[in-house]
PAZAPA-4460 file (N, C-alpha, C; in steps of 0.05 Angstrom, whole numbers, plus 32768, in hexadecimal, padded with zeros to 4 digits):
% residues 270
    n_x    n_y    n_z   ca_x   ca_y   ca_z    c_x    c_y    c_z   seq   type   mol
   804E   9984   8778   805B   996E   876A   8062   9976   874D     1      X     A
   807B   9970   8745   8083   9976   8729   8072   9967   8715     2      X     A
   806E   9972   86FE   8061   9964   86E9   8071   994B   86E1     3      X     A
   8063   9936   86D8   8071   991E   86D0   8083   9923   86B8     4      X     A
   809A   9917   86B8   80AC   991A   86A1   80A2   9907   868A     5      X     A
   80AC   990B   8672   80A4   98F9   865C   80A8   98DC   8662     6      X     A
   80BE   98D5   8671   80C3   98B9   8677   80AD   98AE   8689     7      X     A
   80A2   98BF   869B   808C   98B5   86AC   8074   98AD   869D     8      X     A
   806F   98B9   8685   8058   98B3   8675   8059   9896   866B     9      X     A
   8070   988A   866B   8073   986E   8662   8076   985B   867A    10      X     A
   806E   9864   8692   8070   9852   86A9   805C   983C   86A8    11      X     A
   8048   983E   8697   8035   9828   8692   802B   982C   8676    12      X     A
   801E   9817   866B   8015   9817   8650   7FFC   9808   864D    13      X     A
   7FE8   9814   8640   7FCF   9806   8639   7FD1   97FD   861C    14      X     A
   7FD1   97E3   8617   7FD4   97D7   85FD   7FB8   97CE   85F3    15      X     A
   7FAF   97D9   85DD   7F93   97D4   85D4   7F8F   97B8   85CA    16      X     A
   7F77   97AE   85CF   7F6E   9794   85C4   7F56   9798   85B2    17      X     A
   7F46   9784   85AF   7F2E   9786   859E   7F1B   979A   85AA    18      X     A
   7F0D   97A8   8598   7EFA   97BC   85A0   7EE3   97B0   85B0    19      X     A
   7EDE   9796   85AC   7EC7   9789   85B9   7ED0   9779   85D1    20      X     A
   7EEA   9778   85D7   7EF4   9767   85ED   7EED   9773   8608    21      X     A
   7EE2   9762   861A   7EDE   976C   8636   7EF5   9767   8648    22      X     A
   7F0B   9759   863E   7F20   9750   864F   7F37   9764   8650    23      X     A
   7F40   9769   8668   7F57   977B   866D   7F6B   976A   867D    24      X     A
   7F81   9763   8670   7F97   9756   867E   7FA8   976C   868D    25      X     A
   7FAB   9768   86A7   7FB9   977C   86B7   7FD4   9770   86C0    26      X     A
   7FEA   977D   86B9   8005   9773   86BF   8014   9788   86CF    27      X     A
   8011   9787   86EA   801D   979D   86FA   8039   9799   8704    28      X     A
   8044   9780   8703   805D   977A   8712   8072   976E   8700    29      X     A
   8071   9772   86E6   8084   9763   86D4   809E   9771   86D0    30      X     A
   80A0   978B   86D6   80B7   979B   86CD   80CC   979E   86E3    31      X     A
   80E4   97A4   86DB   80FB   97A8   86ED   8105   97C5   86EC    32      X     A
   80FA   97D6   86DB   8104   97F1   86D7   80FF   9803   86F0    33      X     A
   8113   9811   86F9   8111   9824   870E   811E   983E   8705    34      X     A
   810F   9854   8703   811A   986E   86FB   8131   9876   870E    35      X     A
   8144   9884   8703   815C   988C   8712   8155   989B   872B    36      X     A
   8142   98AE   872A   813B   98BE   8741   812F   98AC   8757    37      X     A
   8121   9897   8750   8115   9884   8763   812C   9873   876F    38      X     A
   813E   986A   875E   8154   9859   8767   8164   9867   877D    39      X     A
   8166   9881   877C   8175   988F   8791   816A   988B   87AD    40      X     A
   8151   9886   87AF   8145   9882   87C9   8145   9866   87D3    41      X     A
   8151   9853   87C4   8152   9837   87CC   816D   9831   87D9    42      X     A
   816D   9824   87EF   8185   9820   87FF   8198   980A   87F4    43      X     A
   818D   97F7   87E5   819D   97E0   87DC   81B2   97E8   87C8    44      X     A
   81C9   97DA   87C9   81DD   97DE   87B4   81D3   97D0   879A    45      X     A
   81E1   97D4   8785   81D7   97CA   876B   81D3   97AC   876B    46      X     A
   81E6   979D   8776   81E4   9780   8776   81CC   9776   8787    47      X     A
   81C9   9782   879E   81B2   977B   87AF   8198   9782   87A2    48      X     A
   8197   9799   8794   817F   97A1   8787   8177   978D   8771    49      X     A
   818B   9784   8762   8185   9770   874D   817A   9757   8759    50      X     A
   8185   974F   8770   817B   9737   877D   815E   973B   8787    51      X     A
   8158   9753   8791   813D   9758   879A   812A   9759   8782    52      X     A
   8132   9764   876C   8121   9764   8754   811C   9748   874A    53      X     A
   8130   9736   874D   812B   971A   8745   8114   970E   8756    54      X     A
   8113   9715   876F   80FF   970A   8781   80E4   9716   877E    55      X     A
   80E2   9730   877A   80C9   973F   877C   80BB   9742   8761    56      X     A
   80CA   973E   874B   80BE   9743   8730   80AF   972A   8726    57      X     A
   8098   972F   871B   8089   9719   870E   8093   9716   86F2    58      X     A
   80AB   970A   86F0   80BA   9709   86D7   80AA   96FD   86C1    59      X     A
   80AC   9709   86A9   80A1   96FE   8690   8083   96FF   868E    60      X     A
   8075   970C   86A2   8058   970D   86A0   804E   9720   868A    61      X     A
   805E   9735   8684   8056   9746   866E   8058   9737   8653    62      X     A
   806D   9726   8651   8070   9715   863A   805A   9701   8638    63      X     A
   8052   96F6   864F   803C   96E3   8650   8022   96F0   8646    64      X     A
   801D   9709   864F   8005   9717   8646   8005   971D   8628    65      X     A
   801D   9724   861E   8020   9729   8602   801B   9710   85F1    66      X     A
   8026   96FA   85F9   8021   96E1   85EB   8003   96D9   85EC    67      X     A
   7FF7   96DE   8603   7FDB   96D8   8606   7FCA   96E9   85F2    68      X     A
   7FD1   9702   85F0   7FC2   9714   85DE   7FC5   970A   85C1    69      X     A
   7FDC   9700   85BA   7FE0   96F5   859F   7FD0   96DC   859A    70      X     A
   7FCC   96CC   85AE   7FBF   96B2   85AA   7FA1   96B3   85AE    71      X     A
   7F97   96C6   85BC   7F7A   96C8   85C1   7F6B   96CF   85A7    72      X     A
   7F54   96C3   85A3   7F43   96CA   858C   7F38   96E6   858E    73      X     A
   7F31   96EE   85A6   7F28   970A   85AB   7F3E   9717   85BB    74      X     A
   7F4D   9729   85AE   7F65   9735   85BA   7F5E   9745   85D3    75      X     A
   7F69   973E   85EA   7F64   974E   8602   7F73   9768   8603    76      X     A
   7F6A   977A   8613   7F79   9792   8619   7F8D   978C   862F    77      X     A
   7FA3   979C   8630   7FB8   9797   8644   7FC0   97B1   8651    78      X     A
   7FC1   97B3   866B   7FCE   97C9   8679   7FE6   97BE   8687    79      X     A
   7FFE   97C8   867F   8017   97BD   8688   8027   97D3   8696    80      X     A
   8030   97CD   86AE   8041   97DE   86BD   805E   97DC   86B2    81      X     A
   806A   97F2   86AA   8085   97F1   869F   809A   97F8   86B4    82      X     A
   8092   97FC   86CD   80A5   9801   86E2   80A4   97EB   86F7    83      X     A
   80B9   97E7   8705   80BA   97D3   871B   80A6   97DB   8731    84      X     A
   809C   97C7   873E   808B   97CB   8755   809B   97D7   876C    85      X     A
   80B5   97D8   876A   80C6   97E6   877E   80C4   9804   877B    86      X     A
   80B8   980E   8765   80B2   982A   8763   8099   9830   8772    87      X     A
   8083   9826   8769   806A   9824   8779   805D   9809   8771    88      X     A
   804D   97FF   8784   803D   97E7   877E   8021   97F0   8778    89      X     A
   8018   97F0   875F   7FFE   97FB   8758   7FE6   97EB   8763    90      X     A
   7FEB   97D3   876E   7FD5   97C3   8778   7FD2   97C5   8797    91      X     A
   7FE2   97D5   87A4   7FDF   97D9   87C0   7FCC   97F1   87C5    92      X     A
   7FC0   97F2   87DD   7FB3   980A   87E5   7FC8   981F   87EC    93      X     A
   7FC5   9838   87E6   7FDA   984C   87EC   7FD7   9858   8808    94      X     A
   7FC9   984A   881A   7FC4   9855   8835   7FC3   983F   8849    95      X     A
   7FB8   9844   8861   7FB8   9832   8877   7FA7   9819   8873    96      X     A
   7F97   9818   885E   7F87   9800   8858   7F98   97E9   884F    97      X     A
   7FB0   97EE   8846   7FC1   97D9   883B   7FCE   97C7   8851    98      X     A
   7FC7   97AE   8851   7FD2   979C   8866   7FF0   9797   8863    99      X     A
   7FFB   979A   884B   8017   9795   8846   8029   97AB   8852   100      X     A
   801D   97C0   885C   802C   97D4   886B   803A   97C7   8883   101      X     A
   802E   97B1   888D   8039   97A3   88A4   8055   9799   889F   102      X     A
   805C   9794   8886   8077   978A   887F   8085   979E   886D   103      X     A
   807D   97B7   886F   808B   97CC   8860   8087   97CB   8842   104      X     A
   8070   97C0   8839   806B   97BD   881C   804F   97C7   8815   105      X     A
   804B   97E1   881B   8033   97EF   8812   8037   97F7   87F5   106      X     A
   802A   980D   87ED   802D   9816   87D2   804A   981D   87CB   107      X     A
   8059   9827   87DF   8075   982D   87DC   8084   981B   87F0   108      X     A
   8094   9808   87E6   80A1   97F5   87F8   80B8   9802   8808   109      X     A
   80BA   97FC   8821   80D1   9803   8831   80E1   97EB   883A   110      X     A
   80D7   97D3   8835   80E5   97BA   883B   80E6   97A8   8823   111      X     A
   80FA   9796   8823   80FD   9783   880E   80EC   976A   8813   112      X     A
   80EE   9757   8800   80E0   973E   8804   80EB   972F   881C   113      X     A
   8104   9734   8823   810F   9727   883B   810C   9738   8854   114      X     A
   80FD   974E   8852   80F7   9761   8868   810F   9771   8870   115      X     A
   8123   9774   885F   8139   9786   8864   8132   97A2   885A   116      X     A
   8140   97B7   8864   813A   97D2   885C   813D   97D5   883D   117      X     A
   812A   97E1   8830   812B   97E8   8814   812D   9806   8811   118      X     A
   811D   9814   8821   811E   9832   8823   811F   9839   8840   119      X     A
   8127   9851   8847   8126   985A   8863   810A   9858   886E   120      X     A
   8107   9852   8887   80ED   9850   8894   80DD   986A   8892   121      X     A
   80EB   9881   8892   80DC   989A   8891   80D7   98A4   8875   122      X     A
   80DA   9892   8861   80D4   989A   8845   80B7   98A4   8843   123      X     A
   80B4   98BB   8836   8099   98C5   8831   8090   98B9   8816   124      X     A
   807A   98A9   8817   8072   989C   87FE   8063   98AF   87EB   125      X     A
   805A   98C6   87F5   8048   98D8   87E6   8053   98DF   87CA   126      X     A
   806C   98E7   87C7   8075   98EF   87AD   8074   98D9   8798   127      X     A
   807B   98C0   87A0   8079   98AA   878E   805C   98A2   8788   128      X     A
   804C   98A3   879C   802F   989D   8798   8023   98B2   8785   129      X     A
   802A   98CB   8788   801E   98E0   8777   8028   98DC   875A   130      X     A
   8042   98D7   8757   804D   98D6   873C   8046   98BD   872D   131      X     A
   8046   98A6   873B   8043   988D   872D   8029   987D   8734   132      X     A
   8022   987D   874D   800B   986C   8755   7FF1   9878   874A   133      X     A
   7FEB   9891   8750   7FD2   989C   8748   7FCD   989D   872A   134      X     A
   7FE1   98A4   8719   7FDC   98A2   86FC   7FD6   9886   86F3   135      X     A
   7FE4   9872   86FF   7FDE   9856   86F7   7FC2   984F   86FF   136      X     A
   7FBA   9856   8717   7F9E   984F   8720   7F8A   985C   870E   137      X     A
   7F8F   9875   8706   7F7C   9883   86F4   7F7B   9875   86D9   138      X     A
   7F92   986C   86CF   7F92   985F   86B5   7F83   9844   86B6   139      X     A
   7F87   9835   86CB   7F79   981C   86CE   7F5B   9820   86D0   140      X     A
   7F53   9834   86DF   7F37   983B   86E2   7F2B   9842   86C8   141      X     A
   7F39   9853   86B8   7F2F   985B   869E   7F2D   9844   868B   142      X     A
   7F41   9832   868C   7F41   981B   867A   7F28   9809   8680   143      X     A
   7F22   9805   8699   7F0A   97F6   86A0   7EF1   9804   8697   144      X     A
   7EEF   981E   869C   7ED8   982D   8693   7ED4   982C   8675   145      X     A
   7EEA   982D   8666   7EE8   982B   8649   7EDE   9810   8640   146      X     A
   7EE8   97FA   864D   7EDE   97E0   8645   7EC1   97DC   864D   147      X     A
   7EB8   97E8   8663   7E9C   97E7   866A   7E8B   97F5   8654   148      X     A
   7E94   980C   864B   7E85   981B   8637   7E85   980C   861D   149      X     A
   7E9B   97FF   8616   7E9D   97F2   85FB   7E90   97D6   85FB   150      X     A
   7E94   97C7   8610   7E8C   97AB   8610   7E75   97A5   8624   151      X     A
   7E6F   97B7   8635   7E59   97B3   8648   7E61   97A4   8661   152      X     A
   7E79   979A   8661   7E83   978B   8679   7EA2   978B   8676   153      X     A
   7EAF   9784   868C   7ECC   9783   868D   7ED4   976A   869D   154      X     A
   7EE9   975C   8693   7EF5   9746   86A2   7F13   974D   86A5   155      X     A
   7F1A   9755   86BE   7F36   975B   86C4   7F44   9741   86CB   156      X     A
   7F59   973A   86BD   7F69   9723   86C3   7F85   972D   86CB   157      X     A
   7F8A   972B   86E5   7FA3   9735   86F1   7FB9   9720   86EE   158      X     A
   7FCE   9726   86E0   7FE2   9712   86D9   7FFB   9715   86EB   159      X     A
   8000   9701   86FC   8015   9701   870F   8025   96E7   870F   160      X     A
   803C   96E7   871D   8049   96CE   8723   8053   96CF   8740   161      X     A
   805B   96B7   874A   8065   96B7   8766   8079   96A1   8769   162      X     A
   808B   96A4   877C   80A1   9691   877F   8098   9676   878A   163      X     A
   80A7   9661   8784   80A1   9646   878D   80A2   9645   87AC   164      X     A
   80B6   9652   87B7   80B9   9651   87D5   80B0   966C   87E0   165      X     A
   80A4   966A   87F8   809A   9682   8805   80B1   9696   880B   166      X     A
   80AB   96B0   8807   80BE   96C5   880E   80B6   96D1   8829   167      X     A
   80C9   96DC   8838   80C3   96E6   8853   80AD   96FB   8854   168      X     A
   80A9   970B   883F   8095   9720   8840   8078   9716   883E   169      X     A
   8074   96FE   8836   8059   96F4   8831   804A   96F1   884B   170      X     A
   8033   96FE   884D   8023   96FD   8865   8012   96E3   8867   171      X     A
   800C   96D8   8850   7FF9   96C1   884F   8005   96AB   883F   172      X     A
   801F   96A6   8842   802D   9693   8831   8030   9677   883B   173      X     A
   8021   9671   8850   8024   9656   885C   8011   9641   8851   174      X     A
   8001   9649   883D   7FEE   9637   8831   7FF9   962A   8818   175      X     A
   7FE7   961E   8808   7FEF   9611   87EF   7FFC   9624   87DB   176      X     A
   800E   9619   87CB   801B   9629   87B6   8018   9619   879C   177      X     A
   8000   9619   8791   7FFB   9609   8779   8008   9615   8760   178      X     A
   800A   9606   874A   8015   9611   8732   8007   962B   8728   179      X     A
   7FED   962C   872C   7FDE   9644   8725   7FCB   964A   873C   180      X     A
   7FCE   9662   8748   7FBD   966B   875D   7FA9   967F   8751   181      X     A
   7F90   967C   8756   7F7B   968E   874C   7F71   969F   8763   182      X     A
   7F76   96B9   8762   7F6D   96CB   8777   7F52   96D6   8770   183      X     A
   7F40   96D7   8784   7F25   96DE   877E   7F1C   96F6   8790   184      X     A
   7F06   9702   8787   7EF9   9717   8796   7EDC   970F   879B   185      X     A
   7ED1   9712   87B3   7EB7   9707   87B9   7EA1   9714   87A8   186      X     A
   7EA5   972C   879E   7E91   973A   878E   7E96   9737   8771   187      X     A
   7EB0   9739   8769   7EB7   973C   874C   7EC1   9723   873E   188      X     A
   7EC2   970C   874D   7ECA   96F3   8740   7EB3   96DF   8740   189      X     A
   7EA3   96DF   872B   7E8C   96CC   872A   7E96   96AF   8726   190      X     A
   7E85   969C   872E   7E8D   9680   872C   7E95   9677   8710   191      X     A
   7E87   9682   86FC   7E8D   967A   86E0   7EA9   9683   86D7   192      X     A
   7EB2   969A   86E1   7ECD   96A4   86DB   7EE2   9692   86E8   193      X     A
   7EDE   968B   8701   7EF0   9679   870E   7EF1   965D   8701   194      X     A
   7EDA   9653   86F9   7ED8   9639   86EC   7EE7   963A   86D1   195      X     A
   7EE4   964F   86C2   7EF2   9652   86A8   7F10   9652   86AC   196      X     A
   7F1A   965F   86C1   7F37   965F   86C6   7F41   9644   86CF   197      X     A
   7F32   9636   86DF   7F3A   961B   86E7   7F3C   9608   86CF   198      X     A
   7F29   960B   86BD   7F2A   95FA   86A5   7F41   9601   8694   199      X     A
   7F47   961B   8690   7F5C   9624   867E   7F78   961B   8688   200      X     A
   7F7C   961A   86A3   7F96   9614   86AE   7F97   95F7   86B9   201      X     A
   7F84   95E6   86B1   7F83   95CB   86BC   7F9C   95BB   86B5   202      X     A
   7FAA   95C1   86A0   7FC1   95B1   8698   7FDB   95B8   86A6   203      X     A
   7FDA   95C8   86BA   7FF3   95D1   86C8   7FF7   95C4   86E3   204      X     A
   7FE8   95AF   86E8   7FED   95A1   8702   7FDB   95AA   8718   205      X     A
   7FC7   95BA   8712   7FB4   95C2   8726   7FB4   95E0   872B   206      X     A
   7F9C   95EA   8732   7F99   9605   8739   7F8F   9606   8756   207      X     A
   7F94   961C   8764   7F8A   9621   877E   7F7D   963C   877F   208      X     A
   7F6F   9641   8795   7F60   965A   8798   7F69   9669   87B1   209      X     A
   7F72   9682   87AD   7F78   9695   87C3   7F8E   968B   87D6   210      X     A
   7FA0   967B   87CC   7FB8   9673   87DC   7FCF   966D   87C9   211      X     A
   7FE5   967B   87CD   7FED   968B   87E4   7FE4   96A9   87E2   212      X     A
   7FD8   96B1   87CB   7FD0   96CD   87C8   7FB2   96CD   87C1   213      X     A
   7FA5   96E1   87CB   7F88   96E3   87C7   7F80   96FE   87BD   214      X     A
   7F67   9700   87B4   7F5D   971A   87AA   7F60   971D   878D   215      X     A
   7F54   9732   8782   7F55   9739   8766   7F52   9757   8764   216      X     A
   7F62   9763   8753   7F63   9780   8751   7F4C   978C   8742   217      X     A
   7F3E   979F   874E   7F28   97AE   8741   7F2C   97CB   8749   218      X     A
   7F2C   97DE   8736   7F2F   97FA   873E   7F1A   9802   8752   219      X     A
   7F21   9814   8764   7F0F   981B   877A   7EF5   9826   8771   220      X     A
   7EF4   9834   875A   7EDB   983F   8751   7EC6   982A   874C   221      X     A
   7ECF   9812   8746   7EBC   97FC   873F   7EBA   97E7   8754   222      X     A
   7ECD   97E7   8768   7ECE   97D1   877A   7EB6   97CF   878C   223      X     A
   7EA9   97B8   878C   7E92   97B3   879D   7E78   97BF   8794   224      X     A
   7E79   97CE   877E   7E61   97DC   8775   7E59   97D6   8758   225      X     A
   7E6B   97CC   8747   7E65   97C9   872B   7E68   97AB   8724   226      X     A
   7E52   979C   8723   7E54   977F   871E   7E5C   9779   8701   227      X     A
   7E5B   978C   86EF   7E64   9787   86D4   7E82   9786   86D2   228      X     A
   7E90   978E   86E7   7EAD   978B   86E8   7EB4   9772   86F7   229      X     A
   7EBF   975E   86E8   7EC8   9745   86F4   7EE6   9745   86F6   230      X     A
   7EF1   9735   8708   7F0E   9736   870C   7F18   971B   8716   231      X     A
   7F30   9714   870D   7F3D   96FB   8716   7F5B   9700   8716   232      X     A
   7F68   96F8   872C   7F85   96F9   872C   7F90   96DD   8725   233      X     A
   7FA3   96DD   8712   7FB0   96C4   870A   7FCD   96C6   8714   234      X     A
   7FD4   96B6   8728   7FEF   96B4   8733   7FFC   969A   872A   235      X     A
   8011   969C   871B   801E   9684   8710   8038   967F   871F   236      X     A
   803A   9667   8729   8053   9660   8737   806A   965F   8724   237      X     A
   8080   966C   872B   8094   9672   8717   80A3   965A   870C   238      X     A
   80A4   9644   871B   80B2   962D   8711   80A3   9620   86FA   239      X     A
   808A   9628   86F4   807C   961D   86DE   8085   9628   86C3   240      X     A
   8094   963F   86C4   809C   964B   86AA   80B7   9659   86AA   241      X     A
   80C6   9659   86C0   80E0   9667   86C0   80F3   965B   86D4   242      X     A
   810C   9663   86D2   8120   965C   86E6   811F   9671   86FC   243      X     A
   811E   9668   8715   811C   967B   872B   8138   967F   8738   244      X     A
   813D   9697   8744   812D   96AF   8741   8137   96C0   8729   245      X     A
   8126   96CC   871B   812E   96DF   8706   813A   96D4   86EE   246      X     A
   8137   96BA   86E8   8143   96AD   86D1   8132   96B0   86B8   247      X     A
   813B   96A3   86A2   812D   96A5   8689   8113   9695   8689   248      X     A
   8101   969C   8677   80E9   968D   8673   80EF   9673   8665   249      X     A
   80DF   965F   866A   80E1   9645   865D   80C9   963D   864D   250      X     A
   80C6   9624   8645   80B0   961C   8634   8095   961E   8642   251      X     A
   8095   9621   865C   807B   9624   8669   806D   963E   8662   252      X     A
   807C   9652   865A   806F   966C   8654   805C   966B   863D   253      X     A
   8063   9660   8625   804F   965F   8610   8038   964C   8617   254      X     A
   803C   9637   8627   8026   9627   862F   8013   9637   8641   255      X     A
   801E   9647   8653   800D   9658   8663   7FFD   966C   8653   256      X     A
   800B   9677   863E   7FFD   968A   862D   7FE5   967E   861F   257      X     A
   7FE8   9665   8616   7FD2   9657   860A   7FBB   9653   861D   258      X     A
   7FC2   964C   8636   7FAD   9648   864A   7F9F   9663   8651   259      X     A
   7FAF   9678   8654   7FA3   9692   865A   7F92   969C   8643   260      X     A
   7F9B   9696   862A   7F8A   969E   8613   7F70   968E   8613   261      X     A
   7F71   9675   861B   7F58   9666   861E   7F45   9673   8631   262      X     A
   7F4F   967C   8648   7F3F   968A   865C   7F34   96A4   8650   263      X     A
   7F45   96B3   8643   7F3C   96CC   8637   7F25   96C8   8623   264      X     A
   7F28   96B3   8612   7F13   96AE   85FE   7EFA   96A4   860B   265      X     A
   7EFD   9694   8621   7EE5   968A   862F   7ED4   96A0   863A   266      X     A
   7EE1   96B4   8646   7ED2   96CA   8652   7ECB   96E0   863F   267      X     A
   7ED8   96E0   8627   7ED2   96F4   8612   7EBB   96EB   8601   268      X     A
   7EB5   96D1   8601   7EA2   96C6   85EE   7EAF   96C1   85D3   269      X     A
   7ECA   96C0   85D3   7ED8   96BB   85BA   7EDD   969E   85B4   270      X     A
***
């Protein structure tokens, strides 16, 4: 595999917070950028690709995390993906363990949100996984290890959004679609973390748990074995803060940032 180019080094960014903060805001799906070499392997024309990016991108979530960091009393750390999840999805398993392979959306997608071809079926995911997925996973693992060393514990808050209406790729989209969905992990999401999130987002018309999306991202080195690593996925229904699909952010975004900052401070002790 060729060495990463300088542009690859900016495919994600770790933004520092307070030295004593245990909180790591993780923003994996906010970007629309696709490197030219990766674009060559995508079957969609430019207009269709823009429409797909409107559907698949968790728009404005990097901005939400930035506003949250400004408002929190104890500034959280942030790891932000600067490339589209159509390059690689850093939260998928890169092998047969990934259930989304059933709809062509493993670590390297071959199908769109509407289940149309995105890449050829015989696409070899290995080059993209090697260049983009593994460095991202290593960076996230190191960021968690550093917070453990500095603060003695880590709270990963995974910042996502999801469409008001179910998209065809969703495997578990037939349940409730609340304004804020809180995804949990049976080992890494303690009751007090979930309670703090429910309190912080109480003003948005209700929160739900693990519907339509479930789980919380923890690097594999720590998953199931390190109780000092806590995790929660925050999935925000897009009509609470933006025009769908792919439109501008509205007044809901700063309100969400204040709520997320409340959660950050609650779990930081700030």
